[in-house]
Structure formats: C-alpha cells, structure tokens
TORPANU-986224 format. One record per residue (C-alpha): chain; x, y, z; residue in one letter. Coordinates in steps of 0.001 Angstrom, whole numbers, plus 524288, in hexadecimal, padded with zeros to 5 digits. Layout:
N
{r "A", {X, Y, Z}, "A"}
...
This chain:
329
{r "A", {4B213, 32864, 19727}, "M"}
{r "A", {4BA32, 32C43, 18B72}, "A"}
{r "A", {4B402, 3308D, 17E65}, "K"}
{r "A", {4B630, 32312, 17887}, "N"}
{r "A", {4AF24, 31C74, 183B4}, "G"}
{r "A", {4BC3C, 31698, 189A3}, "S"}
{r "A", {4BED7, 31873, 19813}, "P"}
{r "A", {4C8BB, 32306, 19A81}, "K"}
{r "A", {4D56F, 31E27, 1A07E}, "L"}
{r "A", {4D74C, 325FA, 1ACF0}, "K"}
{r "A", {4E49B, 31FDC, 1B145}, "N"}
{r "A", {4EDF1, 31D9F, 1A53F}, "P"}
{r "A", {4F915, 318F3, 1AF5B}, "K"}
{r "A", {4F0D4, 30DD1, 1B4B8}, "M"}
{r "A", {4EC9C, 30957, 1A747}, "I"}
{r "A", {4FADD, 30939, 1A2EA}, "A"}
{r "A", {4FF22, 30132, 1AF08}, "A"}
{r "A", {4F399, 2F71D, 1AC20}, "L"}
{r "A", {4F894, 2F645, 19DF4}, "Y"}
{r "A", {5065F, 2F3CB, 1A2AB}, "T"}
{r "A", {50234, 2E934, 1AC18}, "I"}
{r "A", {4FA93, 2E2D3, 1A195}, "G"}
{r "A", {505BF, 2E297, 197CE}, "L"}
{r "A", {50E29, 2DC03, 1A1A1}, "C"}
{r "A", {5048F, 2D181, 1A4EA}, "V"}
{r "A", {50306, 2CEA6, 19666}, "V"}
{r "A", {51142, 2CE90, 194C6}, "S"}
{r "A", {512D4, 2C472, 1A056}, "L"}
{r "A", {508FA, 2BBC7, 199F4}, "V"}
{r "A", {50F65, 2BC11, 18CE6}, "I"}
{r "A", {51CF9, 2B95E, 19295}, "Y"}
{r "A", {51801, 2ADC5, 19AD6}, "G"}
{r "A", {51114, 2A808, 18F83}, "T"}
{r "A", {51CC2, 2A913, 18646}, "L"}
{r "A", {5287C, 2A65D, 18EDE}, "F"}
{r "A", {52439, 29E4B, 19A6B}, "T"}
{r "A", {51C89, 291EE, 19CA0}, "R"}
{r "A", {516E9, 28ACF, 1A7EF}, "T"}
{r "A", {51EA6, 27EC2, 1ACA2}, "Y"}
{r "A", {517C6, 27208, 1AA42}, "T"}
{r "A", {51D2B, 26537, 1AE67}, "P"}
{r "A", {52119, 25CAC, 1A235}, "I"}
{r "A", {52109, 24E5A, 1A06F}, "S"}
{r "A", {52C73, 246CA, 19BB1}, "A"}
{r "A", {527AF, 24632, 18D51}, "K"}
{r "A", {526FB, 25545, 18D55}, "D"}
{r "A", {53414, 25714, 1934E}, "D"}
{r "A", {53BA8, 2609E, 18B26}, "P"}
{r "A", {54842, 25C51, 19101}, "V"}
{r "A", {54635, 24E43, 18CC8}, "A"}
{r "A", {541D2, 2521C, 17FC4}, "E"}
{r "A", {54D13, 25AD1, 17CB7}, "S"}
{r "A", {55645, 24FD1, 17C2E}, "D"}
{r "A", {55494, 248BB, 16ECA}, "P"}
{r "A", {55A68, 23C45, 1750A}, "N"}
{r "A", {54FF1, 23ADF, 17F24}, "T"}
{r "A", {541A6, 2390F, 17FFC}, "T"}
{r "A", {53884, 23785, 18BEC}, "T"}
{r "A", {532F6, 22ABC, 18F69}, "S"}
{r "A", {5259B, 229CC, 188AF}, "S"}
{r "A", {521E1, 21BF6, 18CDE}, "N"}
{r "A", {51D06, 21EA1, 19AA1}, "H"}
{r "A", {51D09, 212E5, 1A3D2}, "S"}
{r "A", {51C3B, 21054, 1B263}, "A"}
{r "A", {52AB3, 21449, 1B376}, "A"}
{r "A", {52871, 2224B, 1AE55}, "D"}
{r "A", {5291B, 22CDE, 1B86C}, "D"}
{r "A", {5267C, 23B13, 1B642}, "D"}
{r "A", {5314B, 23F1D, 1BF40}, "S"}
{r "A", {53B3D, 239D8, 1B5BE}, "I"}
{r "A", {53CB7, 23CEA, 1A645}, "T"}
{r "A", {54065, 230DA, 1A017}, "Y"}
{r "A", {54877, 23350, 194A4}, "K"}
{r "A", {54918, 22940, 18989}, "T"}
{r "A", {55567, 22ACC, 18197}, "Y"}
{r "A", {5556F, 22894, 17303}, "K"}
{r "A", {55E63, 21DFF, 16DC6}, "D"}
{r "A", {56AD9, 2236B, 1694E}, "Q"}
{r "A", {56FAA, 21603, 164EA}, "H"}
{r "A", {57B57, 2175D, 16DDD}, "E"}
{r "A", {57DD0, 211CD, 17B24}, "T"}
{r "A", {58129, 21CAE, 18531}, "V"}
{r "A", {58294, 213F3, 19083}, "A"}
{r "A", {58113, 20625, 1956E}, "T"}
{r "A", {57947, 20438, 1A1F4}, "V"}
{r "A", {57AAB, 1F6C2, 1A955}, "L"}
{r "A", {56F5F, 1F431, 1B315}, "L"}
{r "A", {5712C, 1E9F4, 1BD1E}, "D"}
{r "A", {5659D, 1E3F4, 1C480}, "A"}
{r "A", {56B4D, 1E01C, 1D1D5}, "G"}
{r "A", {56B46, 1D1AF, 1D614}, "H"}
{r "A", {56355, 1C7AB, 1CE6E}, "G"}
{r "A", {5629D, 1B890, 1CDDE}, "G"}
{r "A", {56530, 1B20C, 1DA62}, "I"}
{r "A", {568D4, 1BEFE, 1E097}, "D"}
{r "A", {55C24, 1C5DC, 1E3BE}, "G"}
{r "A", {561A8, 1D1CA, 1EB6A}, "G"}
{r "A", {55921, 1D780, 1F621}, "N"}
{r "A", {54C0A, 1D1EA, 1F913}, "V"}
{r "A", {5406D, 1D944, 1FE10}, "T"}
{r "A", {531C4, 1D2E6, 1FF2A}, "N"}
{r "A", {536D5, 1C7D7, 1F5FF}, "D"}
{r "A", {53B0E, 1D19C, 1EB4F}, "V"}
{r "A", {548AE, 1CFD1, 1E6DA}, "L"}
{r "A", {5515E, 1DB1D, 1E428}, "E"}
{r "A", {55717, 1D4AF, 1D7EE}, "K"}
{r "A", {54959, 1D4EE, 1D226}, "D"}
{r "A", {5479C, 1E386, 1D44A}, "L"}
{r "A", {554D0, 1E653, 1CFD2}, "N"}
{r "A", {5523B, 1DF4C, 1C2C0}, "L"}
{r "A", {5450E, 1E4F1, 1C0AE}, "S"}
{r "A", {549D9, 1F31F, 1C1CB}, "I"}
{r "A", {55646, 1F0E9, 1BB3C}, "T"}
{r "A", {54F3C, 1EB05, 1AEBC}, "N"}
{r "A", {545D7, 1F6D7, 1AF1F}, "K"}
{r "A", {55136, 20086, 1AF9F}, "V"}
{r "A", {556DB, 1F9B2, 1A3FC}, "A"}
{r "A", {54ADC, 1FA70, 19C57}, "Q"}
{r "A", {54821, 20827, 19F1D}, "Y"}
{r "A", {55629, 20C34, 19C21}, "L"}
{r "A", {55561, 205EE, 18EA7}, "K"}
{r "A", {54873, 20CAB, 18B79}, "E"}
{r "A", {54D0A, 219E5, 19012}, "L"}
{r "A", {55B02, 219D0, 189CB}, "N"}
{r "A", {55E81, 21060, 17EB0}, "P"}
{r "A", {56BF1, 21684, 17ECA}, "N"}
{r "A", {56F95, 21014, 18BF1}, "I"}
{r "A", {5735B, 201DA, 18B1D}, "D"}
{r "A", {56C08, 1FB69, 1960A}, "V"}
{r "A", {571D4, 1EE9E, 19C23}, "K"}
{r "A", {56E7C, 1E663, 1A7AF}, "V"}
{r "A", {574B8, 1DBC6, 1AEBE}, "T"}
{r "A", {56906, 1D3EC, 1B025}, "R"}
{r "A", {55B67, 1D51F, 1AAF1}, "S"}
{r "A", {555B8, 1C963, 1B1D2}, "T"}
{r "A", {5573B, 1C2B2, 1BF65}, "D"}
{r "A", {56100, 1B98D, 1B973}, "E"}
{r "A", {56F14, 1BAEC, 1BD52}, "T"}
{r "A", {5763C, 1B00A, 1B6EE}, "P"}
{r "A", {583A5, 1B604, 1BA77}, "W"}
{r "A", {5805A, 1B462, 1C9A9}, "F"}
{r "A", {58A1F, 1ACC5, 1D12C}, "E"}
{r "A", {58DD8, 1B4B2, 1DCFD}, "D"}
{r "A", {58DC5, 1C319, 1E15C}, "E"}
{r "A", {59B44, 1C5F4, 1DBDC}, "L"}
{r "A", {598A2, 1C09A, 1CEC0}, "S"}
{r "A", {58B3B, 1C81E, 1CDB4}, "D"}
{r "A", {592C7, 1D48E, 1D158}, "L"}
{r "A", {59C89, 1D212, 1C700}, "N"}
{r "A", {592C8, 1CF3C, 1BC9B}, "Y"}
{r "A", {58B7D, 1DB8E, 1BE7C}, "R"}
{r "A", {59847, 1E378, 1BEE2}, "L"}
{r "A", {59CC7, 1DC64, 1B27C}, "E"}
{r "A", {58FCE, 1DFC5, 1AB95}, "Q"}
{r "A", {593F4, 1EDF9, 1AC75}, "Q"}
{r "A", {59F63, 1EAA2, 1A3F5}, "K"}
{r "A", {59909, 1E0B6, 19B8D}, "T"}
{r "A", {58D92, 1E958, 19799}, "Q"}
{r "A", {596C8, 1F522, 19674}, "N"}
{r "A", {58E8A, 1FD6B, 19F98}, "A"}
{r "A", {58F9C, 20B9D, 1A278}, "D"}
{r "A", {58656, 20B32, 1AE02}, "Y"}
{r "A", {5826C, 20126, 1B7A8}, "F"}
{r "A", {576C8, 20058, 1C0F3}, "F"}
{r "A", {574C3, 1F561, 1CA4F}, "S"}
{r "A", {566E7, 1F574, 1CF29}, "I"}
{r "A", {56325, 1EFD2, 1DC64}, "H"}
{r "A", {5598B, 1F130, 1E766}, "C"}
{r "A", {55D8D, 1F3B3, 1F5BF}, "N"}
{r "A", {5590E, 1EEB4, 202C7}, "A"}
{r "A", {55A91, 1F292, 210C4}, "F"}
{r "A", {5523A, 1EA2A, 219B7}, "G"}
{r "A", {5571B, 1F01F, 22644}, "E"}
{r "A", {55066, 1FCD9, 222ED}, "D"}
{r "A", {544BE, 1FCC8, 218EB}, "P"}
{r "A", {54427, 20B85, 21879}, "T"}
{r "A", {550AC, 20C76, 2113B}, "V"}
{r "A", {54D6C, 20FAB, 20311}, "E"}
{r "A", {55228, 215B8, 1F67F}, "G"}
{r "A", {55BE1, 21331, 1EB82}, "M"}
{r "A", {56A2D, 21227, 1EBF8}, "V"}
{r "A", {5744E, 213E2, 1E10E}, "F"}
{r "A", {58197, 20E6D, 1E290}, "F"}
{r "A", {58BD5, 2156C, 1DA5D}, "V"}
{r "A", {59A7F, 216D0, 1D9E4}, "N"}
{r "A", {5A02E, 222A8, 1E0FA}, "P"}
{r "A", {5A689, 227AF, 1D51A}, "T"}
{r "A", {59BB9, 22553, 1CB17}, "D"}
{r "A", {595AD, 2332F, 1CA24}, "T"}
{r "A", {58E8B, 22EDE, 1BDEA}, "V"}
{r "A", {58739, 223B2, 1C487}, "M"}
{r "A", {58486, 22C6A, 1D048}, "K"}
{r "A", {57E55, 235CF, 1C7B3}, "D"}
{r "A", {5766F, 22B73, 1C00C}, "L"}
{r "A", {57113, 2245F, 1CC16}, "V"}
{r "A", {56CFA, 23163, 1D199}, "N"}
{r "A", {564E8, 23382, 1C5AE}, "K"}
{r "A", {55F07, 225CD, 1C77D}, "I"}
{r "A", {55C20, 228B1, 1D603}, "G"}
{r "A", {5558A, 235B1, 1D21F}, "D"}
{r "A", {54D3C, 22F03, 1C7CB}, "N"}
{r "A", {548F2, 2246B, 1D17F}, "L"}
{r "A", {545CC, 22DFD, 1DB91}, "T"}
{r "A", {53D97, 235CA, 1D15E}, "A"}
{r "A", {53540, 229E8, 1CDF2}, "V"}
{r "A", {5330D, 2272F, 1DCC1}, "G"}
{r "A", {53B76, 21AA9, 1DC59}, "W"}
{r "A", {54366, 21EB3, 1E7D9}, "T"}
{r "A", {54385, 228D3, 1F30D}, "Q"}
{r "A", {55141, 2296E, 1F3C1}, "N"}
{r "A", {55E4E, 2240C, 1EDFD}, "Y"}
{r "A", {56CE0, 223D1, 1F233}, "N"}
{r "A", {57905, 223FD, 1E951}, "V"}
{r "A", {58403, 21CB7, 1F0A6}, "I"}
{r "A", {591CA, 21CF6, 1EB70}, "D"}
{r "A", {599A2, 21924, 1F757}, "Y"}
{r "A", {59597, 20B2C, 1FA09}, "E"}
{r "A", {59609, 20359, 1EDAC}, "L"}
{r "A", {592E3, 1F64B, 1E8E5}, "L"}
{r "A", {59B37, 1EE56, 1DF5B}, "Q"}
{r "A", {5919C, 1EFF1, 1D3C3}, "L"}
{r "A", {59499, 1FE76, 1D4EB}, "V"}
{r "A", {5A25D, 1FFAC, 1DAA8}, "S"}
{r "A", {5A840, 1F5CA, 1D113}, "M"}
{r "A", {5A156, 1FB0E, 1C51A}, "S"}
{r "A", {5A8F2, 201EE, 1BA47}, "D"}
{r "A", {59D57, 208DF, 1B551}, "I"}
{r "A", {592AA, 21256, 1BAA8}, "H"}
{r "A", {58BB2, 209AA, 1C454}, "S"}
{r "A", {58156, 20A5B, 1CF1A}, "S"}
{r "A", {57AAF, 2002D, 1D7BD}, "L"}
{r "A", {56CFA, 204E3, 1D8E8}, "V"}
{r "A", {56439, 20153, 1E4F4}, "E"}
{r "A", {556B7, 203D4, 1DFD0}, "L"}
{r "A", {55063, 20397, 1EDE2}, "G"}
{r "A", {54E97, 1FC23, 1F9E6}, "Y"}
{r "A", {54692, 1EFB2, 1F912}, "M"}
{r "A", {5458A, 1F00F, 2084D}, "T"}
{r "A", {53E5A, 1FD6A, 2077C}, "N"}
{r "A", {53014, 1FE8B, 204A3}, "E"}
{r "A", {530A4, 209B9, 1FB67}, "F"}
{r "A", {53BF2, 204EE, 1F3A7}, "D"}
{r "A", {5376F, 1F6D5, 1F2B7}, "F"}
{r "A", {5293E, 1FBA1, 1ED32}, "Q"}
{r "A", {53149, 202D8, 1E2C9}, "K"}
{r "A", {53AA3, 1F7DB, 1DF92}, "L"}
{r "A", {53014, 1EE05, 1DDE5}, "T"}
{r "A", {52605, 1F5A8, 1D6B2}, "D"}
{r "A", {52765, 1F37B, 1C7B2}, "P"}
{r "A", {52227, 20156, 1C482}, "T"}
{r "A", {52BDA, 207D4, 1CE18}, "E"}
{r "A", {53693, 1FF7A, 1C7EC}, "Q"}
{r "A", {53370, 204F0, 1BB03}, "D"}
{r "A", {53382, 21303, 1BFA5}, "K"}
{r "A", {54088, 210AC, 1C632}, "A"}
{r "A", {54666, 20972, 1BA9C}, "A"}
{r "A", {542D9, 2140C, 1B149}, "K"}
{r "A", {547AE, 21EBD, 1BA37}, "A"}
{r "A", {554A0, 21793, 1BB9E}, "I"}
{r "A", {555BB, 2155D, 1AD08}, "A"}
{r "A", {5529C, 22375, 1A9EA}, "A"}
{r "A", {55CD8, 22831, 1B311}, "A"}
{r "A", {56709, 21FAE, 1AD42}, "I"}
{r "A", {563A0, 222C4, 19F4B}, "S"}
{r "A", {562D5, 2324F, 1A18A}, "D"}
{r "A", {56F2C, 23221, 1A8B6}, "Y"}
{r "A", {576F8, 22ABA, 19EC4}, "I"}
{r "A", {571BC, 23381, 193B3}, "M"}
{r "A", {57384, 24057, 19B3A}, "E"}
{r "A", {581F2, 23C29, 19F0D}, "N"}
{r "A", {587CB, 23631, 191C6}, "P"}
{r "A", {59548, 239D4, 195E6}, "D"}
{r "A", {594B9, 23450, 1A373}, "A"}
{r "A", {5A190, 22F22, 1A6C7}, "P"}
{r "A", {5A49D, 2204B, 1A906}, "D"}
{r "A", {5A635, 21BBB, 1B6BE}, "Y"}
{r "A", {5B418, 21B83, 1BB60}, "V"}
{r "A", {5B6C2, 2121A, 1C635}, "K"}
{r "A", {5BE3D, 21709, 1D0F3}, "P"}
{r "A", {5CAE5, 21085, 1D433}, "S"}
{r "A", {5CB35, 20573, 1DE8B}, "E"}
{r "A", {5D1FA, 20D60, 1E8B8}, "Q"}
{r "A", {5C8C3, 21883, 1E7EB}, "N"}
{r "A", {5BCCC, 210A8, 1E7BA}, "S"}
{r "A", {5B685, 20EC8, 1F538}, "E"}
{r "A", {5AB59, 205F2, 1F2AB}, "V"}
{r "A", {5A50B, 1F9BE, 1F873}, "S"}
{r "A", {5A6FA, 1ED46, 1F1A5}, "N"}
{r "A", {59C74, 1E5CE, 1F8D8}, "A"}
{r "A", {5972B, 1DB44, 1EFC1}, "P"}
{r "A", {588D4, 1DF0C, 1EFDC}, "H"}
{r "A", {58090, 1E760, 1E70C}, "A"}
{r "A", {576E8, 1EDDC, 1F043}, "S"}
{r "A", {57897, 1F525, 1FCAE}, "I"}
{r "A", {57035, 1FE7D, 20593}, "D"}
{r "A", {56F3A, 20C62, 202AF}, "S"}
{r "A", {57668, 21609, 20A25}, "Y"}
{r "A", {56957, 219A9, 2111E}, "A"}
{r "A", {56788, 20C2D, 2158F}, "A"}
{r "A", {575D2, 20ACA, 21A97}, "Q"}
{r "A", {573DE, 21778, 22264}, "Q"}
{r "A", {566BC, 213D8, 2275F}, "A"}
{r "A", {56ABA, 2067E, 22C2F}, "Q"}
{r "A", {57994, 206E0, 22DAD}, "Q"}
{r "A", {57934, 1F81F, 22A13}, "S"}
{r "A", {57E46, 1EEB4, 21FCA}, "Q"}
{r "A", {57B58, 1F102, 2116D}, "Q"}
{r "A", {57070, 1E8FE, 20B97}, "A"}
{r "A", {57619, 1DE1E, 2041F}, "A"}
{r "A", {57327, 1DDE3, 1F5A6}, "D"}
{r "A", {57CD1, 1D43A, 1EFB8}, "P"}
{r "A", {58043, 1D417, 1E18E}, "N"}
{r "A", {57E05, 1C710, 1DB13}, "A"}
{r "A", {589BC, 1C0DB, 1D47A}, "S"}
{r "A", {58A86, 1BA69, 1C74D}, "Q"}
{r "A", {592AC, 1B52F, 1BC8B}, "N"}
{r "A", {5947D, 1BE10, 1B124}, "P"}
{r "A", {5982A, 1B2FE, 1A844}, "E"}
{r "A", {58A46, 1AC88, 1A9AC}, "A"}
{r "A", {581D1, 1B891, 1A919}, "A"}
{r "A", {5795E, 1BB89, 19DB7}, "Q"}
{r "A", {57875, 1C986, 19847}, "D"}
{r "A", {56BBC, 1CEE9, 19D0B}, "P"}
{r "A", {56D04, 1DA0A, 193BF}, "N"}
{r "A", {569CD, 1D0B1, 18898}, "T"}
{r "A", {55C33, 1CEA1, 18EAF}, "Q"}
{r "A", {55149, 1D8BB, 18F6B}, "P"}
{r "A", {54FCD, 1DEB2, 19D3A}, "A"}
{r "A", {543DE, 1D948, 1A3A1}, "Q"}
C-alpha cells in the first residue's frame, strides 16, 4: 500500500488504455445524443413535409374514409381556380348499365362519383368540381348517340380541364377477372401519370389488387375528347372481391377519398401541366365503338372473347338540367 492509503498502480500502460477506451465510449454516447435520433413512424398530422407547405394542412376530421397509408392534404383557399374537374357518373335513368344480384351499375357509379366530388371539394377549394349528373335523373336521354354527345358537350360547357367518366365493369364468362381499368388517350402523358397516381392510392387503401392503364383501345368519351380524359372502370361487378368493395358504403368512402386526394395532389403538384393536344385524325388509331365500358386487357387475354357491353346512354343536351346547380347527394 502507498503511504496515503491508495493502492499502488502497478501497470500504468493498462490504466492508460482503460482511460482511452472510456473516453471513446463517452464520446460516442454524446455524439449519438446530439447528432442522431431513432426513427419513429409519424402520423399524418406530424408530417414535417406536409407542414412545411404553408398552402396545405393535413386532414384533421377523421372519418371512415381515412387510411393511414395515404396522407390527405387539405389545401388552403387561394381564392383562385387552378383547374376545373368534370366527374361523370356513367349511365343513369333508364340506362342501368351492368346488373349483378339486382344491383345496378348506374347506382354504384352515382354513389361513388358523388363521394369523389364531395371529398375533392373538401380537400381542395381551389379546384372547381363539376358533375354531369348528381341524381339518377337524365332528362337529356333520347338514345345512345345523344347521351354520348351530351357528356362530351359538357366538357366544353363546363370549361373543364380534366374529365373522369366513372363506371363498373362486368365479365360474366369468368368471375375471377378483377381489378381496375383506366382508359386514356395514347398521347395524353398527363392523364397517364394522374391515373397511375389514382391507381396507386386505391391499391394502398386496399380497394384493388391490381389495375391496368389502357391507351390502345379507346372509347368515344375518351378518344373524342379535347381535354385530359379517362374512363375509369372501378372494378368487376362479376367478381366477388370487387363486388363486395363496390357495394360497401364504407369502402366506397375510402375509394372516393383516395381518388379525390390523387386528383387534388396531382393538379397542385403539376401547376404547369400542358393542355391535352388531340392528335390529327390520320395519326389517331382508336376505336370509335359507341359504348362506354369494355373488358380489361386481362379479361380479353383470359377469355379471348367479345368485350362486355356497357353502352352509353343518349340524351338531348337541350333538355338537360345543370346538375352543378344542385348539391351532390
């Protein structure tokens, strides 16, 4: 023992090494505390990306439509219309569309379209939302051709920038065929990007297990349009999985809000998106079949048979009421 009672250090080199190791450990702890943090999943309301934009907030009024896999941005009113979106609920009136278990396609189209319109208005007051019909009434209906002409004419009458005609598909020959289909013009890169965003959102909320974007076999509502247009097949009424989603009000809410969010976000994120330029007649190789719904590419490949008929109703534009003067139901 040393004179002061302390133990005598017999190995100074070992002690120096221990001191060095200790200093390294302390340094690492201090560094980790000051300059790093452990990853913690954040909710939409805590999203720093969303909060960094002074023109957006995240949705605070949670409903059955909310899904944690999507951040729903609510845009502040800039008192300026950035775009006009025209939503078209397929069929209506005496034209019921497809039928499964006594459920009419026209009713599903209308219900979901009205929900999309409602959510789009709530999420983004800077988008002017219009609809071709907000009820089952189609006073313009006379025949298929006049109905087609009315819906096309509404794109111009409503001064729309984007047009979505919403339908439900059917393929009775093979009930396993399922999924969404988006029909777009082959040269419309803007709409291709937008519908892919919609499809991704709907996949995220579990609405669909797959979707196809088809630009080579078009319908008149798309091929004859002068604006960004898409005919949307929400799913197959002849498929058990799709039918359950299509007819469930809660699932309709989830899908409608996911669609509205995709449209809203895309428009706000692409303020300089170019207008659609219609290709010349000689360069446009599209089908002019007078119907508004056909089978997806998957169904055609699976069955190699005729497309499922989904005729467009027809109507007289002169006799039609403006559904945009009435609140969506």
